[in-house]
C-alpha positions in Angstrom: -18.1 -6.9 -25.7 -14.8 -8.5 -26.7 -13.3 -10.5 -23.9 -9.6 -11.3 -24.0 -7.5 -14.0 -22.3 -4.4 -16.2 -22.6 -3.6 -19.9 -23.2 -3.6 -22.3 -20.2 -4.7 -21.5 -16.7 -7.7 -22.9 -14.9 -11.2 -21.9 -13.7 -11.2 -21.9 -9.9 -14.2 -21.3 -7.6 -14.3 -17.6 -6.8 -15.6 -17.5 -3.2 -15.9 -13.8 -3.7 -19.5 -13.5 -2.6 -18.4 -13.1 1.1 -17.0 -9.6 0.4 -17.6 -8.4 -3.1 -20.6 -6.3 -2.0 -18.9 -5.0 1.2 -17.8 -1.3 0.9 -14.4 -0.4 2.2 -14.4 0.4 5.9 -11.6 1.4 8.3 -10.3 -1.0 10.9 -9.4 0.5 14.2 -5.6 0.9 14.7 -3.9 -1.7 17.0 -2.1 -0.9 20.2 1.1 -2.0 18.7 2.5 -2.3 15.1 5.4 -4.3 13.8 7.0 -2.6 10.8 9.4 -4.9 8.9 12.4 -3.1 7.4 12.1 -5.3 4.3 8.7 -5.2 2.6 9.8 -5.0 -1.0 12.0 -6.5 -3.7 15.6 -5.3 -3.2 17.7 -4.1 -0.3 16.3 -3.9 3.2 16.1 -0.5 5.0 18.3 0.6 7.8 16.4 1.8 10.9 16.3 5.6 11.4 15.0 5.3 15.0 16.0 3.5 18.1 14.2 2.1 21.2 12.5 4.8 23.2 12.2 7.3 20.4 8.8 9.1 19.9 7.5 8.9 16.4 4.5 10.5 14.6 2.2 8.8 12.1 3.7 9.1 8.6 7.2 9.7 9.9 10.0 7.9 7.9 11.6 5.3 10.2 13.7 3.2 7.8 15.5 3.9 4.5 18.3 2.7 2.3 20.6 4.4 -0.3 20.2 1.4 -2.6 18.1 2.0 -5.8 16.0 -1.1 -5.4 14.6 -0.3 -2.0 11.7 1.7 -0.5 11.5 3.5 2.8 9.1 2.5 5.6 7.0 4.8 7.8 5.3 4.8 11.2 1.7 3.8 10.7 0.7 5.0 14.2 2.0 7.7 16.6 3.8 6.3 19.6 7.0 5.1 21.1 9.5 2.7 19.6 9.3 -0.3 21.8 11.9 -2.5 20.0 14.2 -2.7 17.0 14.9 -6.4 16.4 14.0 -9.7 14.8 10.3 -10.6 14.5 8.5 -13.2 12.4 7.3 -11.8 9.1 4.7 -13.1 6.5 7.3 -15.1 4.6 7.7 -17.4 7.7 11.3 -16.3 8.6 12.5 -13.6 10.8 13.6 -10.1 9.7 14.5 -6.8 11.4 11.4 -4.9 12.5 10.5 -1.7 14.3 7.9 -2.2 16.9 5.9 0.8 17.9 3.5 1.1 20.9 0.6 3.5 20.3 0.1 6.7 22.1 -3.4 7.6 23.6 -3.8 10.6 21.2 -5.3 10.8 17.7 -4.1 8.2 15.2 -5.3 9.5 11.9 -3.1 10.9 9.1 -4.3 14.4 8.1 -5.4 14.3 4.4 -4.6 17.8 3.4 -4.1 18.6 -0.3 -0.7 20.0 -1.0 -0.6 19.9 -4.8 -3.0 20.6 -7.7 -3.5 17.3 -9.7 -3.6 19.3 -12.9 -0.2 21.0 -12.4 2.1 18.4 -10.9 5.8 18.7 -11.7 7.0 15.2 -12.8 10.2 15.4 -10.8 8.1 16.2 -7.7 5.8 13.3 -8.5 8.7 10.9 -8.8 10.2 12.1 -5.6 6.9 11.7 -3.8 6.6 8.1 -5.0 10.0 7.3 -3.8 9.8 9.1 -0.4 6.3 7.7 0.1 7.6 4.2 0.2 5.4 3.0 -2.7 5.7 -0.6 -3.8 3.7 -3.0 -5.8 0.6 -3.8 -3.7 -0.6 -6.8 -5.7 2.1 -9.2 -4.4 5.4 -8.5 -6.3 6.3 -5.5 -4.1 8.7 -3.9 -6.6 9.6 -0.4 -5.5 7.4 1.8 -7.6 9.8 4.7 -8.1 12.0 2.3 -10.2 9.2 2.0 -12.7 8.1 5.7 -12.9 11.6 6.7 -14.2 11.2 5.0 -17.6 11.4 7.1 -20.7 9.6 7.1 -24.1 10.5 3.5 -24.8 7.4 2.6 -22.9 4.2 3.2 -24.8 1.6 1.5 -22.6 0.6 1.7 -18.9 -1.3 -1.4 -18.0 -3.3 -1.3 -14.8 -4.0 -4.7 -13.3 -7.6 -4.9 -12.1 -8.0 -8.6 -12.8 -7.9 -9.8 -9.1 -8.1 -13.4 -10.2 -7.4 -15.0 -6.9 -10.3 -16.6 -5.0 -11.8 -14.7 -2.0 -9.9 -11.4 -2.8 -12.1 -8.4 -3.6 -10.1 -5.4 -2.3 -9.0 -4.2 -5.8 -12.6 -4.6 -7.0 -13.8 -2.2 -4.3 -11.0 0.2 -4.9 -12.0 0.5 -8.6 -15.6 1.1 -7.6 -15.1 3.5 -4.7 -11.9 5.2 -5.7 -12.3 5.3 -9.5 -11.6 9.0 -9.8 -8.3 8.8 -7.8 -7.4 5.7 -9.9 -7.8 7.5 -13.2 -6.0 10.6 -12.0 -3.2 8.5 -10.6 -2.9 6.7 -13.9 -2.7 10.0 -15.7 0.3 11.1 -13.5 2.0 7.7 -13.9 1.4 7.7 -17.7 3.1 11.1 -18.0 6.0 10.1 -15.8 6.9 7.0 -17.9 6.1 8.7 -21.3 3.3 6.3 -22.2 0.9 7.2 -24.9 -2.0 5.2 -23.5 -3.4 3.5 -20.4 -5.2 0.1 -20.5 -7.4 -0.9 -17.5 -7.4 -4.8 -17.5 -10.5 -5.9 -15.5 -12.1 -9.3 -15.4 -15.7 -9.5 -16.5 -17.0 -10.8 -13.2 -16.6 -7.1 -12.0 -19.1 -5.4 -14.4 -19.8 -2.6 -12.0 -16.0 -1.7 -11.8 -15.8 -1.9 -15.6 -18.7 0.6 -15.9 -17.3 2.9 -13.2 -14.0 3.3 -15.0 -15.5 3.5 -18.4 -17.8 6.3 -17.3 -14.8 8.4 -16.2 -12.7 7.9 -19.3 -15.5 7.9 -21.9 -14.2 11.2 -23.4 -10.6 10.2 -23.5 -8.7 8.7 -26.5 -5.7 7.7 -24.5 -7.4 5.4 -21.9 -9.4 2.2 -22.5 -10.9 -0.6 -20.4 -9.9 -4.1 -21.6 -12.5 -6.8 -20.5 -10.7 -10.0 -19.5 -12.0 -13.5 -19.2 -12.5 -14.9 -15.7 -9.6 -17.3 -15.4 -6.6 -17.9 -13.1 -3.9 -16.6 -13.2 -5.2 -13.8 -15.4 -3.7 -11.1 -13.2 -0.1 -12.4 -13.5 2.0 -9.8 -15.4 3.0 -11.8 -18.5 -0.5 -13.2 -19.0 -2.1 -9.8 -18.5 0.2 -8.3 -21.1 -0.6 -11.0 -23.6 -4.3 -10.8 -23.0 -4.6 -7.0 -23.0 -2.1 -6.0 -25.7 -1.7 -9.2 -27.8 2.1 -8.9 -27.4 4.0 -12.1 -27.0 6.0 -12.3 -23.7 9.2 -14.3 -24.0 10.1 -16.2 -20.8 12.2 -14.0 -18.5 11.4 -10.8 -20.4 10.8 -7.6 -18.4 7.6 -5.8 -19.2 9.4 -2.6 -20.0 11.3 -4.4 -22.8 7.9 -5.0 -24.4 7.0 -1.3 -24.1 4.6 -1.9 -21.2 4.6 -1.0 -17.5 2.2 -3.0 -15.3 0.8 -1.5 -12.1 -1.7 -2.7 -9.5 -4.8 -0.5 -9.1 -4.1 -0.1 -5.4 -0.6 1.1 -6.0 -1.8 3.6 -8.6 -4.3 5.1 -6.1 -1.6 5.2 -3.3 0.8 7.0 -5.7 -1.8 9.7 -6.3 -2.4 10.1 -2.5 1.4 10.3 -2.0 1.8 13.1 -4.5 -1.4 15.1 -3.9 -1.7 14.7 -0.1 1.8 13.8 0.9 0.6 10.5 2.4 3.2 7.8 2.6 2.2 4.1 2.3 1.1 3.6 5.9 -2.1 1.6 5.3 -3.8 -0.4 2.6 -7.1 -2.0 1.7 -7.2 -5.7 2.1 -9.9 -8.4 2.1 -10.7 -10.4 5.3 -12.7 -13.5 4.4 -13.6 -17.1 4.9 -16.5 -19.2 6.2 -15.4 -18.7 9.8 -15.2 -14.9 9.6 -18.4 -13.3 11.0 -17.6 -9.8 9.7 -15.9 -10.4 6.4 -15.1 -7.3 4.4 -12.7 -5.0 2.7 -10.8 -3.0 5.3 -8.3 -0.2 5.4 -5.6 -1.6 7.7 -2.4 0.0 9.1 0.8 -1.5 7.8 2.3 -3.5 10.6 -1.0 -4.6 12.2 -0.8 -8.0 13.8 -3.1 -10.6 12.2 -4.6 -11.4 15.6 -5.9 -7.8 15.9 -7.5 -8.0 12.5 -9.3 -11.3 13.2 -10.5 -10.1 16.6 -12.0 -7.0 15.0 -13.7 -9.1 12.3 -15.3 -11.5 14.8 -13.0 -14.5 14.4 -12.6 -16.4 17.7 -12.2 -20.1 17.4 -9.9 -21.0 14.5 -8.6 -24.4 15.7 -7.5 -26.6 12.8 -8.0 -23.6 10.4 -5.3 -22.1 8.3 -4.8 -18.4 8.3 -3.4 -17.3 4.9 -1.9 -13.9 4.1 -2.6 -13.1 0.5 -4.8 -15.2 -1.8 -5.3 -18.9 -1.2 -3.3 -19.8 -4.4 -0.2 -17.8 -3.8 -0.4 -16.7 -0.2 1.3 -18.3 2.8 -0.2 -19.9 5.8 1.0 -18.2 9.0 2.6 -19.9 12.1 0.9 -17.6 14.6 -1.2 -14.5 14.8 1.5 -12.0 15.8 2.7 -11.8 12.2 2.1 -8.3 10.8 0.5 -7.4 7.5 2.8 -5.6 5.1 2.5 -3.4 2.0 1.9 -6.3 -0.3 -0.7 -8.1 1.9 -3.8 -8.4 -0.2 -5.9 -10.5 2.2 -6.3 -12.4 5.4 -8.1 -15.6 4.5 -9.3 -18.1 7.2 -9.6 -21.5 5.6 -11.4 -24.5 7.3 -9.8 -28.0 7.1 -12.2 -29.1 4.3 -10.8 -26.4 2.0 -7.1 -27.3 2.5 -4.8 -30.2 1.8 -2.1 -31.6 4.0 1.2 -32.3 2.4 1.6 -35.6 4.3 -1.2 -37.0 2.1 0.6 -36.7 -1.2 1.6 -39.7 -3.3 3.8 -40.3 -6.3 3.1 -38.6 -9.6 0.4 -40.6 -11.5 1.4 -39.1 -14.9 -2.1 -37.7 -15.6 -0.6 -34.6 -17.2 -3.3 -32.3 -15.6 -0.6 -29.9 -14.4 0.9 -29.8 -17.9 -2.6 -29.1 -19.4 -3.2 -26.1 -17.1 0.2 -24.6 -16.7 0.0 -21.0 -18.0 3.8 -21.0 -18.6 3.6 -24.1 -20.8 6.0 -26.1 -18.5 6.0 -29.7 -17.4 5.4 -29.4 -13.6 5.2 -33.2 -13.2 8.7 -33.7 -14.4 10.0 -30.6 -12.7 8.6 -31.7 -9.4 10.1 -35.1 -9.6 13.6 -33.6 -10.1 13.1 -30.9 -7.5 11.9 -33.4 -4.9 14.9 -35.6 -5.5 17.2 -32.5 -5.4 18.4 -33.1 -9.0 18.8 -29.5 -9.7 20.7 -29.7 -13.0 17.9 -31.5 -14.9 15.3 -29.4 -13.1 16.9 -26.3 -14.5 17.1 -27.9 -18.0 13.3 -28.4 -17.7 12.9 -24.7 -17.1 12.1 -24.8 -13.4 13.2 -21.1 -13.1 10.4 -20.0 -15.4 7.8 -21.2 -13.0 5.7 -18.2 -11.7 4.5 -20.2 -8.7 0.8 -19.6 -9.4 -0.1 -22.9 -7.7 -2.4 -24.3 -10.4 -0.3 -27.5 -10.7 -0.8 -28.3 -7.0 -4.4 -27.3 -7.2 -5.3 -29.7 -10.0 -2.9 -32.6 -8.9 -5.0 -35.7 -8.0 -2.0 -36.9 -6.0 -1.9 -33.7 -3.9 1.8 -33.2 -4.7 3.2 -29.9 -3.2 4.8 -29.0 -6.5 5.2 -25.3 -5.8 6.9 -26.0 -2.4 9.6 -28.0 -4.2 10.0 -25.4 -6.8 10.5 -22.7 -4.1 13.1 -24.9 -2.4 14.9 -25.6 -5.7 15.1 -22.0 -7.0 17.8 -20.7 -4.5 19.9 -23.8 -5.1 19.7 -23.4 -8.9 20.5 -19.6 -8.5 23.7 -20.6 -6.5 24.8 -22.9 -9.3 24.1 -20.2 -11.9 26.3 -17.7 -10.0 29.1 -20.2 -9.7 29.1 -20.7 -13.4 29.7 -17.0 -14.1 
C-alpha cells in the first residue's frame, strides 16, 4: 500500500485510544441552548426571532443576505429566552439566541423527502444553503459557496485525516456512516463538476480505509488515498499536496488548483440536509481526556453548553484542568463552562496540568531551529515570533507571518515554551490593517 505525505510536520502522541473504539452515541439535549449568530467565516446572521417566541427544532432562527454566510437553526423546541451577547468559543462575546427547552419531544424527524438517485442539483445546492451547512472540521466556510463551482474543478478531496490528538469523531463517522459519506460525496461531486473523489485517510484508521474501499470497489471515479500519520496532515494545503501531488503556492485557493476539499462530517451532513431536509442542528464530536470517566464520540446539539456535556460524560472535579474546544493543537481553552459548542466544534478535551504549558514559563528564543525544522509551511517561526512579540509588524510581514496556518507545531516543539501562535494571532489583524491602508 502506497502511503503519501508532505514535507515538514511532526509526529505527535495520538491519545486516541480513549475513544477510537467508542461507537457514536447520542447525548441528551440540554435544558437550554445558546445559538451564536456567527458560526462561520463571513457575515453574521440577523435574528429572525425575538424574546418570548416559540420555536420548533430545525426552525431557521437567523439568516443573512450576504453570500458568505450560513443560516442558524433551533436545535431544540422551546421558547426564546434571550437575544443578546454571550461568550462564544473564540473567547469574545457575540450575539446569540438563547432557547429554553419545552417538556415535549426533542427529536428531529428523519423522514426521507428525496430519492438520492434522482436529486436535482439546484435543489441540492439550495438544501445545502438553507440547511446552514459549514465546514465542520474547523475552518467553517459556508458549504454552499463551494458547491457552486463549475467544471474548472476536477477533484473532490474528502478530508478523513483527523490528525489532531484525541479526536476520533471523523474516524467513527467514516466507519458508521460510510454509505451516507459516499452518497454525499457523489452529490457534491456532481454539483461541482468534479470527475473524481479522493478520500484522504491516515493509515492509523485501517478499519475506516477498508469500510470506504468496500463501498467504492466497483467505481472508477472514487479512490481512497492512504496518508502517513503526521501532523498537520489534515490541513488543506498539505492534504492536497499529499493526495494529488499538486504544488500549493502560498495563499492559493484550493479551487484554483482544480480541487475542492471537504470534511467527512460536512459531507454526511449535506447528504442529510438534501435527502431528509435536516438542517445542521447537531454534530458528532469527541469528548476525551484522562479525567473523563465516560469518554466517547457523541451526537451533540449545536448550542449545548460545555458544562452539560461534561456532566453527562462523568466529569466533576476539573480544578486546574484546561477545557479545550477542538483539538489540543488548534483548539482554544475556555474561560468557563457556559460556552456553547458550535458547528465547527470537533471535540471537548479535558487536559490535566501535566499535559499543558503555562505561558508565564517561557524564555527567550534559544535559536535551536526546531520550529524551523518542523514548520509545514517552511517558515521561520523563531524570527517571526521575535518580531511579533516586539510588535515590529513590518519585518514580521516581510518574513511571511501571514502565511502561518497556526497549526501550533512551533509552540509544541519549542524548548523555551514560547507562545509563538499566540503572537502570530495577535499580529495578523495589525498587519491586515496596514495592508488595507496601503491600498
